[in-house]
C-alpha positions in Angstrom: 288.3 353.9 5.9 291.3 354.8 8.2 294.5 352.8 8.4 293.6 351.4 11.9 290.3 349.9 10.9 292.0 348.4 7.8 294.8 346.9 9.9 292.2 345.6 12.3 290.2 344.0 9.5 293.4 342.4 8.0 294.3 341.0 11.4 290.8 339.6 12.0 290.5 338.0 8.6 294.1 336.6 8.8 293.4 335.1 12.2 290.0 333.7 11.1 291.5 332.1 8.0 294.5 330.7 9.9 292.0 329.1 12.3 289.9 327.7 9.5 292.9 326.3 7.5 295.4 325.3 10.1 293.5 323.7 12.9 291.5 320.5 13.0 288.4 322.3 14.5 288.7 325.1 12.0 288.8 322.7 9.1 285.8 320.8 10.6 283.8 324.1 10.9 284.7 325.2 7.4 283.7 321.8 5.9 280.5 321.9 7.9 279.7 325.3 6.5 280.3 324.2 3.0 278.1 321.1 3.6 275.4 323.4 5.0 275.6 325.5 1.9 275.1 322.4 -0.2 272.3 321.1 2.0 270.3 324.4 2.1 269.9 324.5 -1.6 267.2 321.9 -1.2 264.2 321.2 1.0 262.5 317.9 1.4 258.8 317.7 0.6 257.0 314.7 -0.9 260.4 313.4 -2.0 260.9 316.4 -4.4 263.8 318.9 -4.1 263.0 322.6 -4.1 265.2 325.6 -4.0 265.5 327.6 -0.7 266.4 330.9 -2.3 266.4 333.3 0.6 268.2 331.0 3.1 270.7 330.0 0.5 271.4 333.7 -0.4 272.1 334.4 3.3 274.4 331.4 3.5 276.3 332.5 0.3 276.8 336.0 1.8 278.5 334.4 4.9 280.5 332.1 2.6 281.8 335.1 0.6 283.0 336.8 3.8 284.8 333.7 4.9 286.2 333.1 1.4 287.7 336.6 1.6 289.2 335.8 4.9 290.7 332.6 3.4 292.2 334.5 0.5 293.9 336.9 2.8 294.9 334.1 5.2 296.7 332.2 2.6 299.6 334.6 3.0 300.0 333.7 6.7 302.8 331.6 7.9 301.8 328.0 8.5 303.8 328.2 11.8 300.8 329.9 13.5 299.3 327.5 16.0 295.6 327.3 17.0 293.7 325.5 19.7 294.4 321.8 20.2 292.7 319.4 17.8 289.2 318.3 18.8 287.3 315.0 19.0 284.6 313.7 21.3 287.3 313.8 24.1 286.9 317.6 24.0 283.2 317.5 24.8 282.4 317.7 28.6 279.9 315.1 29.8 276.8 317.1 31.0 276.3 317.1 34.7 273.9 318.9 37.1 275.4 321.9 38.7 273.8 321.0 42.1 275.0 317.5 42.1 277.0 318.3 45.3 273.8 318.9 47.2 273.1 315.1 46.9 276.4 313.2 46.2 279.1 313.2 48.8 281.6 311.0 46.9 281.3 310.7 43.1 283.7 307.7 43.0 281.6 305.8 45.5 278.4 306.8 43.6 279.9 305.4 40.3 280.7 302.1 42.2 277.1 302.0 43.4 275.8 302.8 40.0 277.7 300.0 38.3 276.6 297.5 40.9 273.0 298.4 40.6 273.1 298.5 36.8 274.5 294.9 36.5 272.8 293.3 39.6 270.3 290.7 38.5 268.6 290.9 42.0 267.1 294.2 41.1 264.5 292.6 38.9 261.2 291.2 40.4 262.3 287.8 39.2 265.7 288.0 40.7 267.2 287.5 37.3 266.7 290.8 35.3 269.0 293.8 35.6 269.4 297.0 33.5 272.3 295.2 31.9 270.1 292.3 30.7 269.1 294.6 27.7 272.4 296.6 27.5 275.2 294.0 27.8 276.6 294.1 24.2 278.1 297.5 23.2 275.5 299.0 25.5 272.7 297.3 23.6 271.2 293.8 23.0 272.3 291.2 20.5 269.9 288.4 21.5 267.8 287.0 18.6 265.3 284.5 20.2 262.0 285.7 21.7 262.9 289.2 20.7 259.8 290.1 18.6 256.9 292.2 19.8 253.8 292.8 17.7 252.6 296.4 17.0 251.5 297.1 20.5 251.8 300.9 20.2 249.6 301.2 17.1 247.0 303.9 17.2 244.1 305.0 15.0 244.3 308.1 12.9 242.7 310.1 15.7 245.3 308.9 18.2 243.1 306.4 20.1 244.8 303.2 21.0 244.6 300.3 18.6 247.2 297.8 19.6 248.1 295.0 17.2 248.7 291.6 18.9 249.5 289.6 15.8 253.0 288.3 15.4 253.9 288.7 11.7 257.5 287.8 12.0 257.7 284.2 13.0 254.0 283.8 13.6 254.3 283.3 17.4 256.4 284.3 20.4 259.7 282.5 21.2 260.7 282.8 17.6 264.4 282.5 16.6 265.1 285.4 14.2 267.0 284.7 11.0 268.9 287.0 8.6 266.2 286.4 6.0 263.6 288.0 8.2 265.2 291.4 7.6 264.3 294.0 6.6 260.8 293.8 8.0 259.6 296.0 5.1 260.7 294.1 2.0 261.2 295.4 -1.5 262.1 293.6 -4.7 264.4 296.6 -5.6 265.9 298.1 -2.5 266.4 301.4 -4.4 262.8 301.7 -5.3 260.3 302.2 -2.4 257.3 301.3 -4.7 258.4 297.7 -5.2 256.9 296.4 -1.9 256.9 292.6 -1.5 255.8 292.5 2.2 255.3 294.8 5.1 255.3 293.9 8.8 254.8 296.2 11.7 256.5 294.0 14.3 259.3 295.2 16.4 262.7 293.5 17.2 263.4 294.5 20.7 264.4 293.0 24.1 262.6 290.4 26.2 262.1 291.5 29.8 259.7 290.2 32.5 256.9 287.7 32.6 253.3 289.0 33.1 253.0 288.9 36.9 251.3 290.9 39.5 253.3 292.3 42.4 252.3 291.2 45.9 255.1 292.2 48.2 258.8 291.8 48.8 260.5 289.5 51.2 263.6 291.4 52.6 266.6 289.3 51.9 265.0 287.4 49.0 266.0 288.3 45.5 262.6 287.2 44.1 259.5 289.2 44.8 256.2 287.7 45.9 254.1 287.7 42.7 251.2 286.0 41.1 251.4 284.8 37.5 248.8 286.5 35.3 247.7 285.0 32.0 249.3 286.8 29.1 247.0 287.1 26.1 249.9 288.1 23.8 253.1 286.6 25.0 252.3 282.9 25.4 253.0 279.7 23.7 250.2 277.1 24.1 248.8 279.0 27.1 252.2 279.1 28.9 253.6 282.6 29.5 256.8 283.6 27.8 258.8 286.7 28.6 257.3 289.9 27.3 259.1 291.9 24.7 259.5 295.7 24.8 257.6 297.6 22.1 260.7 299.5 20.9 264.2 298.5 20.0 266.9 298.8 22.7 269.3 301.7 22.1 272.8 301.7 23.5 273.6 303.4 26.8 277.1 304.2 25.6 277.4 308.0 25.0 273.7 308.4 26.1 275.1 310.9 28.7 275.2 313.4 25.9 271.4 313.2 25.1 269.3 316.1 26.3 266.4 313.8 26.7 266.4 310.0 26.7 264.2 307.1 25.5 263.2 307.1 21.8 260.2 309.4 22.5 262.1 311.7 24.8 259.9 311.1 27.9 263.0 310.9 30.2 263.3 314.5 31.1 266.4 316.7 31.3 265.4 317.6 34.8 265.4 314.7 37.3 262.8 314.9 40.0 264.3 312.2 42.1 261.4 309.9 41.7 260.4 309.1 38.1 261.2 310.0 34.4 258.9 312.9 34.2 260.8 315.8 35.8 258.7 318.9 36.5 255.8 317.4 34.5 254.9 315.5 37.7 253.8 317.9 40.4 253.5 315.1 43.0 257.1 313.8 42.8 258.7 314.4 46.2 261.5 313.0 48.4 262.0 313.3 52.1 265.0 315.2 53.5 266.3 315.1 57.1 266.8 318.6 58.5 268.3 316.7 61.5 267.9 313.0 62.5 264.6 313.7 64.3 263.1 316.2 61.9 262.3 315.4 58.3 260.2 317.1 55.6 258.9 316.4 52.1 260.8 318.3 49.5 260.8 318.6 45.7 264.2 318.3 44.0 265.4 319.4 40.5 268.6 318.3 38.9 269.3 319.6 35.3 271.4 317.7 32.8 270.0 314.5 34.3 268.0 312.7 31.7 270.1 309.6 32.3 268.8 309.5 35.9 265.3 310.1 34.7 265.7 307.3 32.2 267.3 304.9 34.8 264.3 304.9 37.2 261.9 303.8 34.4 262.8 300.2 33.6 263.0 298.9 37.2 259.3 299.7 37.5 258.2 298.6 34.0 256.0 295.5 33.8 257.6 294.8 30.4 261.2 295.2 31.4 262.1 294.1 34.9 259.2 294.5 37.3 256.1 292.7 38.3 253.1 295.1 37.8 252.6 297.4 40.7 256.1 297.3 42.3 257.7 300.5 43.4 261.2 301.8 44.2 261.1 301.8 47.9 259.9 298.2 47.8 263.1 297.3 45.8 265.2 299.1 48.4 263.8 297.1 51.3 264.7 293.9 49.4 268.3 295.0 49.6 267.9 297.2 52.7 266.7 295.3 55.7 264.9 296.6 58.8 267.8 298.6 60.2 266.7 301.9 60.1 253.5 302.2 38.8 254.8 301.0 36.4 256.2 302.5 33.1 255.7 300.5 30.0 253.4 301.1 27.0 250.9 302.5 29.4 252.3 305.6 31.0 252.8 305.9 34.8 250.0 306.9 37.1 251.5 309.1 39.9 250.4 310.8 43.0 249.5 308.1 45.4 249.5 304.4 46.1 251.8 301.7 44.7 252.4 303.5 41.5 254.9 305.8 43.1 258.4 304.3 43.6 258.2 302.5 46.9 259.4 299.0 47.4 262.5 298.4 45.3 264.6 299.6 48.2 263.0 297.2 50.8 264.2 294.2 48.9 267.9 295.0 48.3 269.5 296.0 51.6 269.8 292.6 53.2 271.2 291.1 50.0 274.8 290.9 49.1 275.5 293.3 46.1 275.8 291.3 42.9 275.2 288.2 45.1 274.4 286.0 42.1 277.3 287.1 39.9 281.1 286.9 39.8 283.0 290.1 39.7 286.3 290.0 37.9 289.2 290.8 40.4 290.5 293.2 37.7 287.2 295.0 37.2 288.0 298.7 36.7 285.5 299.9 39.2 284.6 296.9 41.5 287.7 294.8 41.4 288.9 295.8 44.9 285.6 294.5 46.3 285.5 291.3 44.3 284.9 288.0 46.1 286.1 286.0 43.0 285.8 283.0 42.6 282.8 283.5 44.8 279.9 285.7 43.6 279.2 289.2 44.9 281.1 292.0 46.6 282.9 291.8 49.9 283.0 294.3 52.7 280.1 296.3 51.3 276.3 296.2 51.7 274.0 298.4 49.6 273.2 300.4 52.7 276.9 301.1 53.2 277.4 301.9 49.5 274.6 304.4 49.6 276.0 306.0 52.8 279.4 306.2 51.2 278.1 308.0 48.1 275.3 310.3 49.3 275.0 313.1 51.8 273.4 312.0 55.1 270.4 314.3 54.9 269.0 312.0 52.3 269.4 308.8 54.4 270.1 309.5 58.0 267.0 309.8 60.2 265.3 307.8 63.0 261.9 308.8 61.5 259.9 306.6 59.2 257.5 307.3 56.3 254.3 305.4 56.6 252.3 304.9 53.4 248.6 303.9 53.7 246.7 301.9 51.2 245.2 305.0 49.7 248.7 306.5 49.3 248.6 308.9 52.2 252.1 309.5 53.7 252.7 310.1 57.4 256.0 310.8 59.2 256.1 308.6 62.3 258.7 307.6 65.0 260.6 304.4 64.6 258.7 301.6 66.4 260.5 299.1 68.6 259.8 296.2 66.3 260.5 295.0 62.8 259.2 297.4 60.1 256.1 296.6 58.2 256.4 296.6 54.4 254.4 299.9 54.3 256.9 301.6 56.6 260.0 303.0 55.1 263.3 304.4 56.5 264.6 307.5 54.8 267.1 305.4 52.9 264.4 303.2 51.6 262.0 306.0 50.7 264.6 308.0 48.8 266.0 304.9 47.0 264.8 306.2 43.6 267.1 309.2 44.1 270.1 307.0 44.8 269.3 304.6 42.0 268.8 307.3 39.4 271.9 309.4 40.2 274.2 306.5 40.8 273.3 304.8 37.5 273.6 308.2 35.7 277.1 308.7 37.1 278.2 305.2 36.1 276.7 305.6 32.6 278.5 308.9 32.3 281.8 307.0 32.4 280.7 305.0 29.3 282.0 307.5 26.8 283.3 306.1 23.5 285.8 308.6 22.2 288.7 306.5 21.0 287.5 305.6 17.5 289.4 306.0 14.2 287.1 308.9 13.4 288.1 310.7 16.6 291.8 310.0 16.0 291.3 311.5 12.5 289.7 314.6 14.0 292.7 314.9 16.3 295.0 315.2 13.3 296.0 311.6 12.5 295.1 311.6 8.8 296.0 307.9 8.5 293.4 306.9 11.1 290.8 306.6 8.3 291.4 304.7 5.1 290.9 306.4 1.8 287.6 304.6 1.4 286.5 305.8 4.9 287.5 309.4 4.2 285.3 309.3 1.0 282.5 307.9 3.2 283.1 310.8 5.7 282.7 313.2 2.8 279.4 311.5 1.8 278.2 311.5 5.4 278.8 315.3 5.6 277.6 316.0 2.1 275.6 314.1 -0.5 274.2 311.5 1.9 272.8 314.3 4.2 273.5 312.2 7.3 274.9 315.2 9.2 271.5 316.9 9.2 270.4 314.6 12.0 273.7 313.3 13.3 275.5 316.6 13.8 278.3 317.8 16.1 281.0 315.8 17.7 278.3 313.7 19.5 276.9 312.8 16.0 273.3 313.5 17.2 271.2 316.7 17.0 269.5 315.6 20.2 272.6 316.3 22.3 272.7 318.7 25.2 275.2 321.0 23.3 273.0 321.2 20.2 269.8 321.9 22.2 271.7 324.7 24.0 272.7 326.1 20.6 269.5 325.6 18.6 266.9 325.9 21.5 264.6 323.2 22.7 262.2 323.9 19.8 262.9 325.4 16.4 261.4 325.6 13.0 262.1 322.9 10.5 264.2 324.2 7.6 261.9 322.8 4.9 258.2 322.6 3.9 256.0 324.9 5.9 258.8 325.3 8.4 256.6 323.9 11.2 257.8 323.9 14.8 259.6 320.8 16.0 261.5 319.5 19.0 265.2 319.8 18.4 266.8 316.4 17.7 263.6 314.5 16.9 262.8 313.4 13.4 260.3 311.4 11.4 262.3 309.7 8.8 259.7 307.4 7.4 260.7 304.1 9.1 257.0 303.3 9.8 253.7 305.1 9.4 253.1 307.4 12.4 250.1 305.4 13.4 252.3 302.3 14.1 254.0 304.3 16.9 253.3 308.0 17.5 256.6 308.4 19.3 257.1 312.0 20.2 253.5 312.6 19.1 252.3 310.6 22.2 251.5 311.7 25.7 253.3 311.4 29.0 250.4 309.9 30.9 250.1 313.0 33.2 247.6 315.8 33.2 247.4 319.4 34.1 244.3 321.6 34.0 242.4 318.6 32.9 244.4 318.2 29.7 246.8 315.4 28.7 250.4 316.6 28.4 252.1 316.0 25.1 255.6 314.6 25.0 256.4 317.2 22.3 257.8 320.3 23.8 256.6 322.3 20.8 253.1 321.2 21.5 253.5 322.2 25.2 254.5 325.7 24.0 251.3 325.9 21.9 249.3 324.9 25.0 251.0 327.5 27.2 252.4 324.8 29.4 256.1 325.0 28.5 257.4 327.0 31.5 255.2 325.2 34.1 256.2 321.7 32.9 259.8 322.3 31.7 261.0 325.0 34.1 261.9 327.7 31.5 260.4 330.0 29.0 260.0 328.6 25.5 262.4 329.7 22.8 261.4 332.6 20.5 260.7 331.4 17.0 260.9 333.3 13.8 258.1 333.7 12.7 256.5 333.5 16.2 254.8 330.3 17.2 251.2 330.1 16.1 249.0 328.3 18.5 247.1 326.5 15.8 249.8 325.6 13.3 250.8 321.9 12.8 253.8 320.6 14.8 256.2 318.0 13.5 255.9 315.3 16.2 253.8 312.4 15.1 256.1 309.5 14.3 259.2 311.4 15.3 262.0 309.8 17.4 265.2 311.0 19.0 268.2 310.9 16.6 270.7 308.4 18.2 274.5 308.9 18.3 276.3 306.7 15.9 279.5 305.6 17.6 279.8 301.8 17.7 276.8 301.5 15.3 278.6 298.5 13.7 277.9 296.6 17.0 274.4 297.7 17.9 272.1 296.0 15.3 269.2 295.7 14.8 268.6 299.3 13.8 265.9 302.1 14.1 263.3 302.3 16.8 261.5 299.2 15.4 264.7 297.1 15.0 263.5 296.4 11.4 267.0 296.5 9.7 269.7 294.0 10.5 272.7 295.4 8.7 274.3 298.7 7.9 273.9 297.9 4.2 270.1 297.7 4.7 270.2 301.0 6.6 272.0 302.8 3.8 269.6 301.3 1.2 266.7 302.7 3.3 268.1 306.2 3.3 269.1 305.9 -0.4 265.6 305.3 -1.5 264.2 308.1 0.7 262.8 306.0 3.5 259.9 303.6 3.2 257.0 306.0 3.8 257.7 309.1 1.7 259.5 311.5 4.0 263.1 311.8 2.8 264.5 312.6 -0.6 266.3 309.9 -2.5 270.0 310.1 -2.4 271.0 308.3 -5.7 274.1 306.8 -4.2 276.1 304.4 -6.4 277.0 300.9 -5.1 280.5 302.2 -4.5 279.3 305.2 -2.5 277.1 303.0 -0.4 280.1 300.9 0.6 282.1 304.0 1.3 279.4 305.1 3.7 279.3 301.7 5.4 283.1 301.8 5.7 283.0 305.2 7.4 280.3 304.0 9.9 282.5 301.2 10.9 285.3 303.7 11.6 283.0 304.9 14.4 283.8 301.8 16.5 285.8 302.1 19.6 287.8 298.9 20.1 287.5 299.3 23.9 283.8 298.7 23.3 284.3 295.9 20.9 286.6 294.0 23.3 284.9 295.1 26.6 287.9 297.0 27.9 287.7 299.5 30.7 285.5 301.4 31.3 283.3 298.9 29.4 284.2 295.9 31.4 281.6 294.3 33.6 280.5 291.6 36.1 279.2 288.1 35.1 275.6 288.1 33.8 273.1 285.4 33.1 270.5 286.4 30.5 267.4 284.6 29.2 267.8 283.9 25.5 264.2 282.9 24.8 262.8 279.6 26.2 263.5 276.0 25.9 261.5 274.9 22.9 260.2 276.9 20.0 257.1 278.8 18.8 254.9 275.7 19.1 256.2 274.2 22.4 257.8 275.5 25.6 258.4 273.8 28.9 256.2 274.9 31.8 258.4 275.7 34.9 255.4 274.6 37.1 254.1 278.1 37.7 252.6 278.8 34.3 255.8 280.3 32.9 258.1 279.0 30.3 261.5 277.7 31.3 264.3 280.1 30.4 267.1 279.2 28.0 269.9 281.0 29.9 273.2 282.2 28.5 276.2 283.3 30.6 278.0 286.5 29.8 281.3 285.9 31.6 282.9 288.5 33.9 285.6 290.6 32.3 288.2 292.9 33.8 289.8 296.1 32.6 291.9 294.4 30.0 288.9 293.1 28.1 288.3 289.9 26.2 288.3 288.7 22.6 284.9 290.2 21.8 281.5 288.7 21.5 279.4 288.0 18.4 277.2 290.7 16.9 273.5 290.3 16.2 272.8 287.2 14.0 276.5 286.7 13.3 
């Protein structure tokens, strides 16, 4: 070897070792590699460790190369400086590259998004907003009437088999207690064979009563509905609020998720209409070429799973909508005459009331946040506060939309007329008040405005100022000695980093999917294909809730479409429904091999996990100690390896998880401040008796969440505390 190649090698190895040893990110990468070396010595199958010789050998080779670089690099002066330290602050929030085709003013769109997110008038009942289930650290800490039975249960062949029996508390409107948790009880929390009791109920969030949508009355916050008898959620024949069949995850840091919802049905591509992206070939908006010429168009915005997620709950007959209401109908409620639901049963699309239609019709005549006080020091809305009077001043929803979005999406004197069979016709504006089946461009495209505005608001809810982040930035005293040992366990023996990887602490992040591909092979067992970032960790049997193993409710070529992208690839539908070619796997994908999807759920990020109990998709664990016990014993249904953590190590892990809390979130400081909110906390009475409000529905027991400005408050109690 000549002198120049030798010098080049020395320079390279010196620079590499300097980076690894002298920078925060380098130390992070080096530690991650060492952790990966440790992890890849084992695979998980039936709870027994097995040696992965070939992969481990490749990893050792890489490690030897890096070790050589480190040895050479130890002679380098410590004065060499590398890139700045990294934390979550260094991760860009994903955003569609064509956002400018729709949004005119991002600041105005964020203001609109925060208003819509917190406005109780959005719900069919005039009381339920997005924030009703996301008001405490982006999640829900209510504990009365928060139980749902196993409504998502299926048979072994995948056919529906819902369980309507309440095992926890016996009946709806139950007040949860600490002793109810965990739902899967063991006499020895370290031994999964010592089962005392097992319950398939879910601790989640109460939403709407079982009602049938009739119409909106523009200017009235409450929709016209008829109360339908609820065979499940009733006490003595009186309807209580229905409870969602999965636990409520936090919206904070959700902007980093490649897909959203536990089962990933909120797609990375937003189609402007519903959560299903390119999966729905019928999703279309109307665009004004000029004020007198409009046309139906399909839109596609990548990195927009938050927008896809946002348009789901307002149409869900479990969360905030009477059955059958649509988005344009909501817009008319707020929108005046001036110019399907998604729940445990997937959306039917293509025609009729199941497409977003009436949410817009309700909103435009109403004062934004007209039932709620906005703090004059609100970080986004303070300048428009009417405090001590409720609502915003100087702004209507129509004006807020026009401020935020480009005119081709709202400015036209043409109407879209929707017949009872779902047929759409472009007509001239009549010289009279509009019928509720006639929509202005602003009303018809309301789902676009709602989805993107809420996404842009939620994209400001980034929790990056935690002790852990300050530690990554170089402040070694930001973590206590106990928390630092917990961090070592998190990245090593406890194997947490396998699912909660990267600075986002989730393998389901946009950045990790870009790195790993949308589908990959599992590193253990038969190395079956799986969707990146989705895991079955044995919380419940897969038949209790198939999760990613379910379907999106749509069909193509006469076949149901799986939620699992690996299964779409097997069916040859990946490109048509997801917009790109499937990743190349090694070995290549076999069209008949099993896919890891049944019972798999998206790995959540972990910042502020101290504040977001109860835990897992079923809400079956109430404390971080119970969560650590779960992982230590290898899960409850035979999927994970036991960790054999000592009592001291368990507490070290819990201490580290608490170091992931951002005090701005804990104390509702900007950007986590918010308007006043009134939430139903169960109903007056108990599981045996409720008060009929005169319409067949139970009277709400309402709790006020006071308005808070940018400086925050003293914090609110956590779940069951």
